[in-house]
C-alpha positions in Angstrom: 112.6 176.2 118.5 110.6 178.6 116.5 113.5 179.2 114.2 113.9 175.5 113.5 110.3 175.1 112.4 110.3 178.2 110.1 111.5 176.4 106.9 108.6 173.9 107.1 106.1 176.6 107.7 107.4 178.5 104.7 107.1 175.4 102.6 103.5 174.9 103.7 102.7 178.5 102.9 104.3 178.3 99.4 102.0 178.7 96.4 100.9 175.2 95.1 102.5 174.4 91.8 100.5 172.3 89.2 102.3 170.1 86.6 100.9 170.6 83.1 101.4 168.5 80.0 101.4 171.1 77.3 101.5 170.7 73.5 104.7 172.0 72.0 102.9 174.8 70.1 102.3 176.4 73.5 106.0 176.9 74.2 105.9 180.6 73.9 102.3 181.3 74.9 102.4 179.2 78.1 105.0 181.3 80.0 102.9 184.4 79.5 99.7 182.5 80.6 101.5 181.1 83.7 102.9 184.6 84.7 99.5 186.3 84.4 97.9 183.5 86.4 100.6 183.6 89.1 100.1 187.4 89.3 96.5 186.8 90.4 97.8 184.9 93.4 95.8 181.6 92.9 98.8 179.4 92.5 101.6 178.5 90.1 101.8 176.2 87.1 104.8 174.4 85.5 104.7 173.0 82.0 106.4 170.0 80.4 106.3 170.5 76.6 106.0 167.7 74.1 103.9 166.0 71.5 100.3 165.4 72.3 100.4 161.7 71.3 103.4 161.0 73.6 101.6 162.7 76.5 98.5 160.6 75.9 100.6 157.5 76.1 102.2 158.7 79.3 98.9 159.5 80.9 97.7 156.0 80.2 100.8 154.8 82.0 100.1 156.9 85.1 102.1 160.1 84.5 101.6 162.6 87.3 100.2 165.5 85.3 97.4 167.5 86.7 96.3 169.1 83.4 96.6 168.0 79.8 96.6 170.7 77.2 96.4 168.8 73.9 97.0 170.1 70.4 94.2 167.9 69.1 91.0 167.2 70.9 90.7 163.7 69.7 93.4 162.6 72.1 91.5 164.1 75.1 88.3 162.5 74.0 89.9 159.1 73.7 91.4 159.3 77.1 88.1 160.3 78.7 86.2 157.6 76.8 88.7 155.0 78.2 88.4 156.3 81.7 91.9 157.7 81.9 90.5 161.3 82.3 87.5 162.0 84.4 85.8 164.0 81.6 86.5 165.6 78.2 87.4 169.0 79.5 86.9 171.9 77.2 88.4 173.5 74.1 90.8 176.3 74.7 92.0 177.4 71.2 92.2 176.5 67.5 95.6 176.0 66.2 96.9 177.4 62.8 99.4 176.0 60.4 102.1 178.1 58.7 104.8 177.6 56.1 108.2 178.4 57.6 111.1 179.2 55.3 114.7 180.0 56.2 115.3 183.7 55.6 117.6 184.1 52.6 116.9 180.5 51.5 115.6 179.1 48.3 111.9 179.0 49.3 109.3 181.8 49.4 106.9 182.2 52.3 103.9 181.3 50.3 101.0 179.9 52.3 99.3 178.5 49.3 102.4 176.3 48.8 102.7 177.1 45.1 106.4 178.1 45.4 107.1 174.9 47.2 105.6 173.0 44.3 107.9 174.9 41.9 110.9 174.4 44.2 110.4 170.6 44.2 110.2 170.6 40.4 113.4 172.7 40.2 115.4 170.9 42.8 115.6 173.8 45.2 114.6 171.8 48.3 117.1 169.5 50.1 115.3 169.2 53.5 111.7 170.0 54.4 110.5 169.6 58.0 107.2 168.6 59.7 106.4 167.1 63.1 106.0 163.3 63.0 102.4 162.7 62.0 102.4 159.4 63.9 102.0 161.1 67.2 102.0 164.9 66.7 98.8 166.6 65.7 100.6 169.4 63.8 102.4 166.8 61.8 99.0 165.1 61.0 97.6 168.5 59.8 100.8 169.3 57.9 100.4 166.0 56.0 96.8 166.9 55.3 97.7 170.3 53.9 100.5 168.9 51.8 98.2 166.2 50.4 95.6 168.9 49.6 98.4 170.7 47.6 99.3 167.5 45.8 102.9 167.6 47.3 103.0 164.9 49.9 104.5 162.1 47.6 106.9 164.5 46.0 108.3 165.6 49.4 109.1 162.1 50.6 112.8 162.1 49.5 113.5 165.3 51.4 111.1 165.1 54.3 112.6 165.3 57.9 110.4 164.8 60.9 110.7 166.4 64.3 109.6 164.6 67.5 107.2 167.5 68.0 106.2 170.7 66.2 108.7 172.8 68.1 111.5 170.6 66.9 110.2 170.9 63.3 110.2 174.6 63.5 113.7 174.6 65.0 115.0 172.6 62.1 114.0 175.5 59.8 115.3 178.2 62.2 118.7 176.4 62.5 119.1 175.9 58.7 118.9 172.2 59.0 115.9 172.4 56.6 115.1 175.0 54.0 111.4 175.0 54.9 108.7 173.3 56.8 105.1 173.3 58.0 104.7 174.0 61.7 102.5 176.0 64.1 101.8 179.6 63.4 102.2 180.3 67.2 105.8 179.1 66.9 106.5 181.0 63.7 105.4 184.3 65.3 107.7 183.9 68.3 110.7 186.3 68.4 113.2 183.5 68.8 112.0 181.7 65.6 111.1 184.9 63.7 114.7 186.1 63.8 115.8 183.4 61.3 112.5 182.5 59.6 109.9 184.0 57.3 106.4 182.5 57.5 103.0 182.6 55.8 99.8 181.2 57.3 98.4 178.2 55.5 94.7 178.6 54.6 92.5 176.7 57.1 90.5 175.1 54.2 93.6 173.1 53.3 93.3 170.8 56.4 90.8 169.7 59.0 90.7 172.1 62.0 93.1 171.8 64.9 90.8 172.1 67.9 92.9 172.2 71.0 91.3 170.8 74.1 92.4 170.6 77.7 91.2 168.4 80.5 92.0 168.0 84.2 93.3 164.7 85.5 92.2 163.0 88.7 95.4 164.3 90.3 94.3 167.9 89.7 94.6 170.2 92.7 93.3 173.7 93.3 96.0 175.4 91.2 95.4 173.2 88.2 91.6 173.8 88.5 92.0 177.5 88.8 94.4 177.6 85.8 92.0 175.6 83.7 89.4 178.4 84.3 92.0 181.1 83.7 93.0 179.8 80.3 89.4 180.0 79.2 88.8 183.4 80.7 88.8 186.6 78.6 92.3 187.4 79.7 93.6 183.9 78.9 92.1 184.0 75.4 93.6 187.4 74.7 97.0 186.0 75.5 96.5 183.0 73.3 95.2 185.2 70.5 98.4 187.4 70.7 100.4 184.2 70.0 98.5 183.3 66.9 95.7 181.0 68.2 92.2 181.4 67.1 89.4 181.3 69.8 87.7 177.9 70.0 84.2 177.4 68.7 82.6 176.5 72.1 
C-alpha cells in the first residue's frame, strides 16, 4: 500500500514550477537566472519566450502566466491600469540595441549606422531585419534609431520583420539578412556570435528600453521568489553579463 502511494507523495514534494512569459531578448539570460534560482532551492521557473505585445494580448485573454517579464514597461503599466495585473511590478533591466551584421558580408559593424547609410546608397543591402514594431518593443526602438539616423524610409524596400527580436537576430545569423538591429543581449550570445559581428547602438539614438516585470494574480510562491531573485544583486549580475544595463529604480 505504501509503495502505491509513493508516486503521489513524490509529486506533492516536487519543487513548484512557475510559468513565466519572458521577452525574447531574455532567451540566453533566462536559463542562467533560472538555474541560479533553482540552486537556492526555492522552486523552479519555466519560460515561454515571445514578443512583449503578443504576451500582453494573451494576458488580457486569461493566459496562465504567473510572471510577465516585458521588454518595455509601457505594456506592464497598461495591463496594471486596466486591472489585468494587480500592480505595475518593478523594472529589472534596461535593454540595449545593437547593429548585427553577417560575418564576411557587405556591411560593417558600425553602431553609428554610417556604413549602413553608405551601403544603402551603393546597393550593398538586399535584406535588413528588425522585429515587428507593431508588437515588439525592440522593433519599436529599432525604428526609432533608424529614423534618428535618417534611414527608415530608405530601408523600406529591403526591410524584413521578425515576429520577435530573437527571430530578427536569427535572420542575420542564418544569412537570410545581411544585417539588422536587435538586442545586444542576443548579439552577445555564443550561438549568434558565431556567425555575426555586432556594435552597440548609442542610447541617445532611441528612447530607453526600460524592461519591467510584474506578477499576475496566478502567481505562486516560486514566481514571487523568482521576482525577488531577479532584482537581487546576483540576478542583476547575471543580467549584466548578458548585456543588460541595471534599471534606474
